[in-house]
C-alpha positions as CSV (number, residue, x, y, z in Angstrom):
1,X,-8.6,14.3,17.4
2,X,-7.5,11.2,19.4
3,X,-4.0,9.9,18.7
4,X,-3.2,6.2,18.4
5,X,-0.8,5.1,21.1
6,X,2.6,3.9,19.8
7,X,5.5,1.9,21.1
8,X,6.9,5.3,22.4
9,X,4.1,5.3,24.9
10,X,4.9,2.0,26.6
11,X,7.5,0.4,28.8
12,X,8.4,-2.8,27.1
13,X,11.5,-4.0,29.0
14,X,11.2,-7.7,29.9
15,X,7.7,-7.9,28.3
16,X,6.6,-10.3,25.6
17,X,5.8,-8.0,22.7
18,X,3.8,-9.6,19.9
19,X,4.4,-7.6,16.7
20,X,2.2,-8.1,13.7
21,X,4.5,-7.3,10.8
22,X,3.9,-7.5,7.1
23,X,6.4,-9.9,5.7
24,X,4.3,-10.9,2.8
25,X,7.2,-10.6,0.4
26,X,7.6,-11.7,-3.2
27,X,9.5,-14.9,-3.7
28,X,11.6,-16.0,-6.8
29,X,11.3,-19.4,-8.5
30,X,13.6,-20.9,-5.9
31,X,11.4,-19.7,-3.1
32,X,13.9,-17.1,-2.0
33,X,12.9,-13.5,-1.0
34,X,13.2,-11.4,-4.2
35,X,12.4,-8.0,-2.6
36,X,13.0,-7.3,1.0
37,X,11.4,-3.8,1.1
38,X,8.6,-4.9,3.5
39,X,11.1,-6.5,5.8
40,X,13.3,-3.4,5.8
41,X,10.2,-1.2,6.5
42,X,9.7,-3.1,9.8
43,X,13.3,-2.7,11.1
44,X,12.9,0.6,13.0
45,X,10.1,-0.9,15.1
46,X,12.0,-4.1,15.8
47,X,15.3,-2.4,16.6
48,X,13.5,0.0,18.9
49,X,12.0,-2.8,20.9
50,X,15.2,-4.8,21.0
51,X,17.2,-1.8,22.3
52,X,14.7,-1.4,25.1
53,X,14.9,-5.0,26.2
54,X,11.6,-6.3,24.9
55,X,11.2,-10.0,24.2
56,X,10.1,-9.7,20.6
57,X,7.7,-12.2,18.9
58,X,7.1,-11.4,15.2
59,X,4.1,-12.8,13.2
60,X,3.1,-12.4,9.6
61,X,1.4,-14.1,6.8
62,X,3.0,-15.0,3.4
63,X,1.1,-15.8,0.3
64,X,-2.3,-17.6,0.3
65,X,-1.8,-21.1,1.7
66,X,-5.5,-21.2,2.5
67,X,-5.2,-22.9,5.9
68,X,-2.7,-25.6,4.7
69,X,1.0,-25.9,5.7
70,X,2.5,-25.3,2.3
71,X,6.4,-25.5,2.3
72,X,6.9,-22.7,-0.3
73,X,5.1,-20.3,2.0
74,X,7.2,-21.0,5.1
75,X,8.6,-18.0,6.9
76,X,12.0,-19.7,7.3
77,X,13.6,-17.9,4.4
78,X,12.2,-14.6,5.8
79,X,13.8,-15.3,9.1
80,X,17.2,-15.7,7.5
81,X,16.9,-12.4,5.6
82,X,15.7,-10.6,8.7
83,X,18.6,-11.9,10.8
84,X,21.1,-10.7,8.2
85,X,19.4,-7.2,8.0
86,X,19.3,-6.9,11.8
87,X,22.8,-8.3,12.4
88,X,21.5,-10.6,15.1
89,X,20.0,-14.1,15.4
90,X,16.3,-14.6,14.8
91,X,14.8,-17.8,16.2
92,X,12.4,-19.3,13.7
93,X,9.6,-21.5,15.1
94,X,7.9,-24.1,12.9
95,X,4.4,-23.1,14.2
96,X,2.6,-20.0,15.4
97,X,0.4,-21.5,18.2
98,X,0.6,-24.4,20.6
99,X,2.5,-25.6,23.7
100,X,5.9,-25.8,22.0
101,X,5.6,-22.2,20.8
102,X,4.5,-21.0,24.2
103,X,7.5,-22.8,25.8
104,X,9.9,-21.2,23.3
105,X,8.4,-17.7,24.0
106,X,8.7,-18.2,27.8
107,X,12.5,-19.0,27.3
108,X,13.0,-15.9,25.2
109,X,15.4,-13.4,26.9
110,X,15.3,-9.6,26.8
111,X,16.4,-8.2,23.4
112,X,16.0,-11.4,21.5
113,X,13.6,-12.2,18.6
114,X,11.4,-15.0,17.5
115,X,9.6,-15.2,14.2
116,X,6.5,-17.5,14.1
117,X,5.5,-19.6,11.2
118,X,3.0,-18.4,8.6
119,X,-0.2,-17.3,10.3
120,X,-2.3,-18.3,7.3
121,X,-1.3,-21.9,7.7
122,X,-4.5,-21.8,9.9
123,X,-7.9,-20.8,8.6
124,X,-8.5,-19.3,12.0
125,X,-6.3,-16.3,10.9
126,X,-8.5,-15.1,8.0
127,X,-11.7,-16.3,9.7
128,X,-10.8,-14.1,12.7
129,X,-11.6,-17.2,14.9
130,X,-11.7,-16.2,18.6
131,X,-10.0,-19.5,19.7
132,X,-7.1,-18.9,17.3
133,X,-6.9,-15.2,18.3
134,X,-6.8,-16.2,22.0
135,X,-4.0,-18.7,21.3
136,X,-1.9,-15.9,19.7
137,X,-2.7,-13.6,22.6
138,X,-1.3,-16.2,25.0
139,X,2.1,-15.3,23.7
140,X,1.8,-11.6,24.5
141,X,2.0,-9.1,27.3
142,X,1.8,-6.2,24.7
143,X,0.5,-6.2,21.2
144,X,2.0,-4.0,18.5
145,X,0.5,-3.7,15.0
146,X,3.0,-2.5,12.4
147,X,1.4,-4.2,9.4
148,X,-0.4,-1.4,7.6
149,X,-0.9,-3.5,4.5
150,X,-3.3,-5.8,6.4
151,X,-4.9,-3.2,8.7
152,X,-8.0,-3.1,6.5
153,X,-8.7,-6.8,7.3
154,X,-10.4,-7.9,10.5
155,X,-8.2,-11.0,10.9
156,X,-7.2,-12.8,14.1
157,X,-3.7,-11.2,14.2
158,X,-4.9,-7.7,13.4
159,X,-8.2,-7.4,15.2
160,X,-9.2,-10.6,17.1
161,X,-6.1,-10.7,19.2
162,X,-6.7,-7.2,20.6
163,X,-9.7,-8.4,22.6
164,X,-7.4,-10.6,24.7
165,X,-4.3,-8.3,25.2
166,X,-4.6,-5.3,27.5
167,X,-2.0,-3.0,25.9
168,X,-2.2,-2.6,22.1
169,X,-0.3,0.0,20.2
170,X,1.1,0.9,16.8
171,X,4.6,0.5,15.5
172,X,6.6,3.2,13.7
173,X,5.5,2.1,10.2
174,X,1.8,2.5,11.0
175,X,2.6,5.7,12.8
176,X,4.1,7.1,9.6
177,X,1.3,5.8,7.4
178,X,-1.3,7.6,9.6
179,X,0.8,10.8,9.5
180,X,1.2,10.9,5.8
181,X,-2.1,9.4,4.6
182,X,-4.0,11.0,7.5
183,X,-2.9,14.5,8.7
184,X,-0.8,15.5,5.7
185,X,-3.8,14.7,3.4
186,X,-6.6,16.1,5.6
187,X,-4.6,19.3,6.2
188,X,-2.2,19.6,3.3
189,X,0.3,22.3,2.5
190,X,-1.1,24.0,-0.6
191,X,-1.3,23.8,-3.6
192,X,-2.4,20.2,-3.0
193,X,-2.3,18.0,-6.1
194,X,-3.9,14.5,-6.3
195,X,-2.8,12.1,-9.1
196,X,-5.1,9.1,-9.7
197,X,-4.4,6.3,-12.0
198,X,-5.2,2.6,-12.3
199,X,-7.6,0.7,-14.5
200,X,-11.1,1.4,-13.1
201,X,-13.1,4.4,-12.0
202,X,-15.1,2.0,-9.7
203,X,-11.9,1.4,-7.8
204,X,-11.1,5.1,-7.2
205,X,-14.6,6.7,-7.1
206,X,-14.7,6.8,-3.3
207,X,-11.2,8.4,-3.1
208,X,-12.2,11.0,-5.7
209,X,-15.3,11.9,-3.8
210,X,-13.4,12.0,-0.5
211,X,-10.6,14.2,-1.8
212,X,-12.5,16.5,-4.2
213,X,-13.2,19.1,-1.5
214,X,-9.6,18.9,-0.3
215,X,-7.6,19.0,-3.6
216,X,-6.6,22.0,-5.6
217,X,-5.7,19.9,-8.6
218,X,-6.9,16.4,-9.5
219,X,-5.0,14.7,-12.4
220,X,-6.4,11.6,-13.9
221,X,-4.4,8.9,-15.8
222,X,-4.5,5.2,-16.4
223,X,-7.3,3.3,-18.0
224,X,-9.8,4.9,-15.6
225,X,-9.4,8.1,-17.7
226,X,-11.3,6.6,-20.6
227,X,-14.6,6.4,-18.7
228,X,-14.2,10.2,-18.1
229,X,-13.3,10.7,-21.7
230,X,-16.5,9.0,-22.8
231,X,-18.4,11.2,-20.3
232,X,-16.8,14.2,-22.1
233,X,-17.9,12.8,-25.5
234,X,-14.5,11.8,-26.8
235,X,-13.8,8.7,-28.9
236,X,-11.6,6.1,-27.1
237,X,-11.3,3.4,-29.7
238,X,-11.0,-0.1,-28.1
239,X,-9.7,1.4,-24.8
240,X,-11.1,0.0,-21.5
241,X,-14.3,1.7,-20.5
242,X,-16.7,1.0,-17.6
243,X,-19.9,1.8,-19.5
244,X,-22.0,1.6,-16.4
245,X,-19.9,4.2,-14.7
246,X,-20.1,7.0,-17.4
247,X,-23.0,8.7,-15.6
248,X,-21.0,8.6,-12.3
249,X,-18.0,10.1,-14.1
250,X,-20.3,12.9,-15.4
251,X,-21.4,13.7,-11.9
252,X,-17.8,13.8,-10.7
253,X,-16.9,16.3,-13.4
254,X,-19.9,18.5,-12.5
255,X,-19.0,18.4,-8.8
256,X,-15.4,19.2,-9.5
257,X,-16.5,22.2,-11.5
258,X,-18.8,23.4,-8.8
259,X,-16.1,23.1,-6.2
260,X,-13.6,24.9,-8.4
261,X,-11.1,22.0,-8.5
262,X,-8.7,21.9,-11.4
263,X,-9.8,18.5,-12.6
264,X,-7.7,17.3,-15.6
265,X,-7.9,14.3,-17.9
266,X,-5.1,13.5,-20.5
267,X,-4.8,15.6,-23.6
268,X,-2.9,13.0,-25.5
269,X,-2.2,9.2,-25.3
270,X,0.2,6.6,-26.3
271,X,-1.9,4.1,-28.2
272,X,-1.5,0.6,-29.8
273,X,-3.3,-1.5,-32.3
274,X,-2.7,-4.7,-30.4
275,X,-2.5,-5.4,-26.7
276,X,-1.8,-8.7,-24.9
277,X,-1.8,-8.0,-21.2
278,X,-1.3,-11.6,-20.2
279,X,2.1,-11.7,-21.9
280,X,2.7,-8.0,-21.6
281,X,3.1,-7.6,-25.4
282,X,1.8,-4.7,-27.6
283,X,1.8,-4.1,-31.3
284,X,2.5,-0.8,-33.2
285,X,2.7,2.2,-31.0
286,X,2.0,5.9,-31.7
287,X,0.6,9.0,-30.0
288,X,-2.9,10.3,-30.4
289,X,-4.9,13.3,-29.2
290,X,-8.1,13.0,-27.0
291,X,-9.9,11.1,-29.8
292,X,-8.4,7.7,-30.2
293,X,-9.0,6.0,-33.7
294,X,-11.1,2.9,-34.0
295,X,-9.1,-0.3,-33.6
296,X,-6.6,1.4,-31.3
297,X,-6.5,1.5,-27.5
298,X,-4.7,3.8,-25.0
299,X,-1.9,2.3,-22.9
300,X,-0.2,5.4,-21.4
301,X,-0.6,9.1,-21.1
302,X,1.1,11.0,-23.9
303,X,4.1,13.5,-23.8
304,X,1.8,16.6,-23.9
305,X,0.0,15.3,-20.8
306,X,3.2,14.5,-19.1
307,X,4.3,18.1,-19.6
308,X,1.0,19.5,-18.5
309,X,0.9,17.4,-15.3
310,X,4.6,17.9,-14.6
311,X,4.2,21.7,-14.7
312,X,1.3,21.5,-12.1
313,X,3.4,19.1,-9.9
314,X,6.3,21.6,-10.0
315,X,4.1,24.3,-8.5
316,X,2.6,22.0,-5.8
317,X,3.5,21.8,-2.1
318,X,1.8,18.5,-1.5
319,X,1.4,15.7,-4.0
320,X,-0.7,12.5,-3.3
321,X,-0.4,9.9,-6.0
322,X,-2.3,6.6,-6.2
323,X,-2.2,4.3,-9.2
324,X,0.1,4.1,-12.3
325,X,-0.9,6.2,-15.3
326,X,0.0,3.6,-17.9
327,X,0.9,-0.1,-18.3
328,X,4.3,0.5,-16.7
329,X,5.3,-3.2,-17.0
330,X,5.6,-2.7,-20.8
331,X,8.5,-0.5,-21.8
332,X,6.6,1.4,-24.5
333,X,3.8,2.2,-22.1
334,X,6.0,3.0,-19.0
335,X,7.2,6.5,-19.9
336,X,4.2,8.4,-18.5
337,X,4.4,6.8,-15.1
338,X,8.2,7.0,-14.9
339,X,8.3,10.6,-16.2
340,X,5.7,11.7,-13.6
341,X,7.8,9.9,-10.9
342,X,10.7,12.0,-12.0
343,X,8.6,15.2,-11.9
344,X,7.3,14.3,-8.4
345,X,10.8,13.4,-7.1
346,X,12.3,16.6,-8.5
347,X,9.6,18.9,-7.0
348,X,9.8,20.5,-3.6
349,X,6.4,19.1,-2.6
350,X,5.8,16.6,0.2
351,X,5.1,13.5,-2.0
352,X,2.9,10.7,-0.7
353,X,2.9,7.6,-2.9
354,X,0.2,5.0,-2.7
355,X,1.3,1.4,-2.3
356,X,0.6,-1.7,-4.4
357,X,1.4,-1.4,-8.1
358,X,2.4,2.3,-7.9
359,X,5.0,1.5,-5.2
360,X,6.5,-1.1,-7.6
361,X,6.4,1.3,-10.5
362,X,8.2,4.1,-8.5
363,X,10.9,1.7,-7.3
364,X,11.3,0.5,-10.9
365,X,11.6,4.1,-12.2
366,X,14.7,4.8,-10.1
367,X,13.2,7.8,-8.4
368,X,12.2,6.1,-5.1
369,X,14.7,8.1,-3.0
370,X,13.2,11.3,-4.2
371,X,9.8,10.6,-2.6
372,X,8.9,11.8,0.8
373,X,6.8,8.7,1.7
374,X,5.8,5.5,-0.1
375,X,2.9,3.6,1.5
376,X,3.3,-0.1,2.3
377,X,-0.4,-0.7,1.9
378,X,-2.2,-1.4,-1.3
379,X,-5.8,-2.1,-0.4
380,X,-5.3,-0.5,3.1
381,X,-4.1,2.8,1.7
382,X,-6.9,2.8,-0.8
383,X,-9.6,2.3,2.0
384,X,-7.9,4.8,4.3
385,X,-7.9,7.5,1.6
386,X,-11.6,6.7,1.0
387,X,-12.2,7.8,4.6
388,X,-13.0,4.3,5.8
389,X,-12.1,3.1,9.3
390,X,-9.5,0.2,9.2
391,X,-10.2,-2.6,11.8
392,X,-6.5,-3.1,12.6
393,X,-6.2,0.6,13.4
394,X,-9.5,1.0,15.2
395,X,-8.6,-1.8,17.6
396,X,-5.5,0.0,19.0
397,X,-5.4,2.1,22.2
398,X,-6.0,5.8,21.9
399,X,-4.7,8.8,23.9
């Protein structure tokens, strides 16, 4: 199997190294960075390049400004946080293309850093416009992609630019993503347990089909479980069900049985008689077995399911988890996700945690440090685990 080239494979001293990072960070009501996890994740790559005398040009998007220069989505605040984390100045430019940007890049000295303004201030970024991509490429001798979270998008800074730069490699963050979501999943240490949550079977069906012949155990949680419960002839009350996916769920259950996979759905639930997801408020809460009464809906896996799943996790050597198993944003419906996070963190297994909502949940649980790897990609990790080729990865040099 061909390996993607990384920054370890290049000589970058004195070179203009354009690094696509993922600094799409959450902001508070004052427009300040409220979570610097994505910035911190890029530090190893940036520090490696700085130490080797590269002239580092960083580029990212922030929010969805839709081609307009929107002040609240400026990268200026990110530059300040990055400079503090690195312990060195970061020159912030008020644009990402153009003559002034090119002049600033030309004046950049070895080991110094520039952060460009938000790429999505131009529609050319998301449109993968060749002209915009060529303008970005004009800043680069070497292209580095270290933004796994956007690697599933064929945008100007992730795919278009590579057509105009000779050397294009991955940073350390993407290298780790490919290692854990790639090789450690395709050839896992066994027993290999996959935990899948989230709201819809339709969002995870491709992952299920891709991993069914690899997993020893497949544990289902979240609202997607209710479609499987209906396929198994259980009552689910007012719980979320994808009625048009029940036949698909039935086929998955049959295939799992045929392959000898230990495919488990919850044996009990935390349920409520009132749920307002917009305001994250629920009514009365109690536990129920597999058959949920009329007028009630499931919001989390129950304590018996937590025990069942935790016992399997404890015996596993590799655990891949994608998607929360309950509405973790609501305290009364968070215990399943947080207790499983504790079980995974306490196990001796190599633990690979999907990004997006589950990454937030694991950080909120307090067991983040016990995980082997937490992906930085939401949609990207989902598509990669489905076996799809990611444009931002496919465009990089191979060995």
